[in-house]
C-alpha positions as CSV (number, residue, x, y, z in Angstrom):
1,X,-0.2,0.1,-0.1
2,X,1.5,3.3,-0.7
3,X,0.7,7.1,-1.7
4,X,3.1,8.1,-4.7
5,X,3.0,12.0,-4.7
6,X,5.3,14.6,-7.0
7,X,5.6,18.5,-7.2
8,X,7.2,19.5,-10.2
9,X,7.0,22.1,-13.1
10,X,6.0,22.5,-17.0
11,X,7.0,24.2,-19.8
12,X,3.9,25.6,-21.7
13,X,4.5,25.0,-25.3
14,X,4.5,27.7,-28.2
15,X,2.2,25.7,-30.2
16,X,-1.2,24.3,-30.0
17,X,-1.6,20.6,-29.4
18,X,-0.7,17.7,-27.2
19,X,2.2,18.1,-25.3
20,X,3.1,15.0,-22.7
21,X,4.8,15.7,-19.8
22,X,6.8,13.0,-18.6
23,X,9.3,12.1,-15.3
24,X,7.0,12.0,-12.7
25,X,7.8,8.7,-11.8
26,X,4.0,6.9,-11.9
27,X,1.1,6.8,-13.4
28,X,-0.9,9.7,-11.7
29,X,-4.7,9.6,-10.8
30,X,-4.9,13.3,-10.1
31,X,-3.4,16.5,-11.1
32,X,-3.1,20.1,-9.6
33,X,-2.1,22.7,-11.9
34,X,-1.1,26.4,-10.2
35,X,0.7,29.9,-11.7
36,X,0.7,33.1,-13.1
37,X,2.8,32.5,-15.7
38,X,5.9,35.2,-15.9
39,X,8.6,33.1,-17.9
40,X,10.3,30.0,-18.1
41,X,12.0,30.1,-15.0
42,X,11.5,31.6,-11.3
43,X,11.4,35.3,-11.0
44,X,9.1,38.6,-10.2
45,X,7.1,40.8,-12.4
46,X,4.4,43.8,-12.1
47,X,0.9,42.7,-12.5
48,X,-1.2,40.0,-10.4
49,X,-2.2,36.8,-11.8
50,X,-3.2,33.4,-10.8
51,X,-4.6,30.3,-12.0
52,X,-5.5,26.9,-10.5
53,X,-6.6,24.3,-12.4
54,X,-7.3,20.3,-11.2
55,X,-8.3,17.1,-13.5
56,X,-9.1,13.5,-12.6
57,X,-9.6,12.5,-16.0
58,X,-10.7,13.9,-19.4
59,X,-14.2,14.7,-18.4
60,X,-13.7,15.4,-15.0
61,X,-11.6,18.9,-14.7
62,X,-11.8,22.7,-13.9
63,X,-9.7,25.8,-13.5
64,X,-10.2,29.4,-11.8
65,X,-8.2,32.3,-12.4
66,X,-7.7,36.2,-11.5
67,X,-6.1,38.7,-12.8
68,X,-5.1,42.3,-11.6
69,X,-2.9,44.9,-13.9
70,X,-0.7,47.4,-11.8
71,X,0.3,50.7,-12.0
72,X,-3.5,51.9,-14.3
73,X,-5.3,55.0,-14.1
74,X,-8.6,52.6,-13.5
75,X,-8.2,49.1,-12.0
76,X,-7.9,46.1,-14.6
77,X,-9.2,43.2,-12.8
78,X,-10.4,40.3,-14.3
79,X,-11.5,36.2,-13.4
80,X,-12.6,33.3,-15.3
81,X,-14.2,30.0,-14.2
82,X,-14.6,26.9,-16.1
83,X,-15.7,23.1,-16.0
84,X,-14.5,22.5,-19.8
85,X,-10.6,22.9,-19.5
86,X,-8.0,22.1,-17.3
87,X,-6.0,25.4,-16.8
88,X,-6.4,28.9,-17.8
89,X,-5.0,32.2,-17.8
90,X,-6.0,36.0,-18.9
91,X,-4.6,38.9,-19.5
92,X,-6.1,42.6,-19.5
93,X,-9.4,42.6,-21.5
94,X,-10.7,39.2,-20.8
95,X,-8.0,37.8,-23.5
96,X,-7.5,34.1,-22.5
97,X,-3.6,34.1,-23.1
98,X,-3.1,30.6,-22.2
99,X,-5.6,27.6,-21.8
100,X,-5.0,23.6,-21.8
101,X,-7.4,20.7,-21.7
102,X,-6.5,17.3,-19.9
103,X,-6.0,14.5,-22.1
104,X,-4.6,11.5,-20.2
105,X,-2.7,10.0,-17.0
106,X,0.5,8.3,-18.8
107,X,2.6,5.4,-17.5
108,X,5.3,8.6,-16.4
109,X,3.0,11.4,-16.5
110,X,0.1,13.0,-18.0
111,X,-1.0,14.4,-21.4
112,X,-2.3,18.2,-21.9
113,X,-4.1,19.7,-25.1
114,X,-2.9,22.9,-25.4
115,X,-6.1,25.2,-26.9
116,X,-4.3,28.8,-26.6
117,X,-0.8,29.4,-26.0
118,X,1.7,32.3,-26.0
119,X,4.6,33.2,-28.0
120,X,6.8,32.3,-25.1
121,X,7.5,29.1,-22.8
122,X,5.7,29.9,-19.9
123,X,6.6,27.9,-15.9
124,X,3.7,26.3,-14.4
125,X,3.5,24.4,-11.1
126,X,1.7,20.6,-10.7
127,X,1.3,18.3,-8.2
128,X,0.6,14.9,-9.2
129,X,-1.1,12.4,-6.9
130,X,-1.3,8.5,-7.6
131,X,-0.5,5.1,-5.9
132,X,-2.4,1.9,-4.4
133,X,-3.9,4.1,-1.1
134,X,-5.3,6.8,-3.4
135,X,-8.0,5.7,-5.0
136,X,-10.8,7.7,-6.1
137,X,-10.7,11.5,-7.4
138,X,-13.2,13.8,-9.1
139,X,-13.6,17.1,-10.3
140,X,-17.4,18.5,-10.6
141,X,-19.3,21.7,-10.5
142,X,-22.2,22.6,-8.2
143,X,-24.6,25.3,-8.4
144,X,-25.5,27.2,-5.1
145,X,-28.9,28.0,-5.3
146,X,-30.4,31.3,-3.6
147,X,-31.6,29.7,-0.4
148,X,-29.8,29.2,2.7
149,X,-29.3,25.9,4.5
150,X,-27.7,22.2,3.4
151,X,-27.0,21.6,0.1
152,X,-26.5,17.9,-0.6
153,X,-23.7,17.7,-3.7
154,X,-23.7,14.3,-5.4
155,X,-22.2,12.5,-8.4
156,X,-18.8,11.4,-6.8
157,X,-19.5,8.2,-7.2
158,X,-17.7,7.3,-3.6
159,X,-17.2,8.7,0.0
160,X,-14.5,11.6,-0.2
161,X,-11.9,11.7,2.8
162,X,-11.0,15.5,1.4
163,X,-13.0,18.3,-0.9
164,X,-11.5,21.2,-2.4
165,X,-13.5,24.2,-3.4
166,X,-12.8,26.6,-6.2
167,X,-14.6,29.8,-6.9
168,X,-14.6,33.1,-9.1
169,X,-17.6,33.7,-11.3
170,X,-20.4,35.0,-9.8
171,X,-23.4,33.1,-11.6
172,X,-23.5,29.6,-13.1
173,X,-22.7,30.5,-16.6
174,X,-19.0,29.5,-17.0
175,X,-16.2,31.6,-18.7
176,X,-14.9,35.3,-18.0
177,X,-15.9,38.5,-16.3
178,X,-14.6,41.5,-15.1
179,X,-13.9,42.6,-11.9
180,X,-11.4,39.6,-9.9
181,X,-12.6,37.6,-7.3
182,X,-11.1,34.0,-6.3
183,X,-11.5,31.5,-3.4
184,X,-9.8,28.1,-2.4
185,X,-11.4,26.1,0.8
186,X,-10.9,22.6,2.0
187,X,-12.6,20.3,4.2
188,X,-11.9,17.3,5.8
189,X,-15.1,17.4,8.6
190,X,-17.5,20.0,9.8
191,X,-14.5,20.9,12.3
192,X,-11.6,20.7,9.8
193,X,-11.8,23.3,6.9
194,X,-10.3,26.4,6.0
195,X,-11.1,28.9,3.2
196,X,-9.0,32.0,1.6
197,X,-10.5,34.5,-0.8
198,X,-9.7,38.1,-2.8
199,X,-11.9,40.4,-4.6
200,X,-10.9,43.4,-6.5
201,X,-13.2,45.6,-8.4
202,X,-13.0,46.3,-12.0
203,X,-12.3,49.9,-14.1
204,X,-12.5,52.1,-10.8
205,X,-10.4,55.0,-10.0
206,X,-9.8,54.6,-6.4
207,X,-8.5,50.6,-6.4
208,X,-10.8,48.1,-4.1
209,X,-9.1,45.0,-3.3
210,X,-10.2,43.0,-0.4
211,X,-8.8,40.0,1.2
212,X,-10.4,37.2,3.5
213,X,-9.7,34.2,5.4
214,X,-11.2,31.5,7.9
215,X,-11.0,28.4,9.7
216,X,-14.9,28.3,10.6
217,X,-15.7,28.0,7.0
218,X,-15.2,25.6,3.8
219,X,-15.5,28.3,1.1
220,X,-17.0,32.0,0.7
221,X,-17.1,34.4,-2.2
222,X,-16.1,38.1,-1.0
223,X,-17.6,41.4,-2.1
224,X,-16.2,44.9,-1.8
225,X,-16.4,45.3,1.7
226,X,-14.7,42.1,2.0
227,X,-17.5,40.6,3.7
228,X,-19.1,37.5,2.2
229,X,-21.7,37.3,-0.3
230,X,-21.9,33.7,-0.5
231,X,-20.8,31.4,2.1
232,X,-20.6,27.4,3.0
233,X,-19.7,25.7,5.9
234,X,-18.9,21.6,5.9
235,X,-21.5,19.3,7.1
236,X,-20.6,15.7,6.0
237,X,-19.0,13.3,3.9
238,X,-21.6,11.7,2.3
239,X,-21.6,8.1,0.2
240,X,-22.0,9.8,-3.0
241,X,-20.8,13.1,-2.3
242,X,-20.9,15.6,0.7
243,X,-23.2,18.3,2.3
244,X,-22.4,21.8,3.1
245,X,-24.6,24.2,4.8
246,X,-25.2,27.7,3.1
247,X,-24.5,30.2,5.7
248,X,-24.7,32.9,3.4
249,X,-26.6,32.5,-0.2
250,X,-25.7,34.3,-3.0
251,X,-28.5,36.7,-4.9
252,X,-28.1,34.6,-8.3
253,X,-27.1,30.8,-8.0
254,X,-23.4,30.8,-8.6
255,X,-21.5,27.9,-9.8
256,X,-18.6,26.3,-7.7
257,X,-16.0,23.7,-8.8
258,X,-15.3,20.8,-6.5
259,X,-12.6,18.4,-6.3
260,X,-13.3,15.0,-4.3
261,X,-10.3,12.6,-3.2
262,X,-10.4,10.0,-1.4
């Protein structure tokens, strides 16, 4: 019995199409991608860009990303959420500059289909999980509804040990939108959970950027005051998914990407 774990980097291609990543050392069962690509090496630069993507199969994947430009007269903040690709990054004006879909887990790594590429290679980070102790992974979407109270999310196909939450868009229409915002939460039980979120208004002369974190919630999205406009606490792991308690319900039903792991 074993859990196989590998972290590493990949270089984005400069042409579209499939690109196999090798050197993982085992065949993964789950992949997490992270980064706001700057160049093909370590470093720093102006502008904020962050993207998180996850994949359990070619039909079980999702991404969120957020961007904010530096040193402008008016803010230029944008966000994205999609369950049809495993990674996406934008620049200004909602322009997608990088996007990839998941193809397969391979004997020594994984293959991504690069749909949108940049003119230069960019560095991304990955976390790959596998092994006989790691039995199940599902990346799915759920819609919040607009009422408070418990929400049972089903369709995972197993009872998870860990659930991650990714959020961005403020309605159930996936894609890009103005105004930055990202949320990343995790839960193991009703007493072991956390969430971190940030928010930025677009096209305002006085920047309006906020952040929030909590050990007493598993997910929330925040508004310009920093207060939650949509928040969950975790209730239970169930036979086919999990249950959350909608402490604060959004005015518009909102899509949340979840990652269930066992």
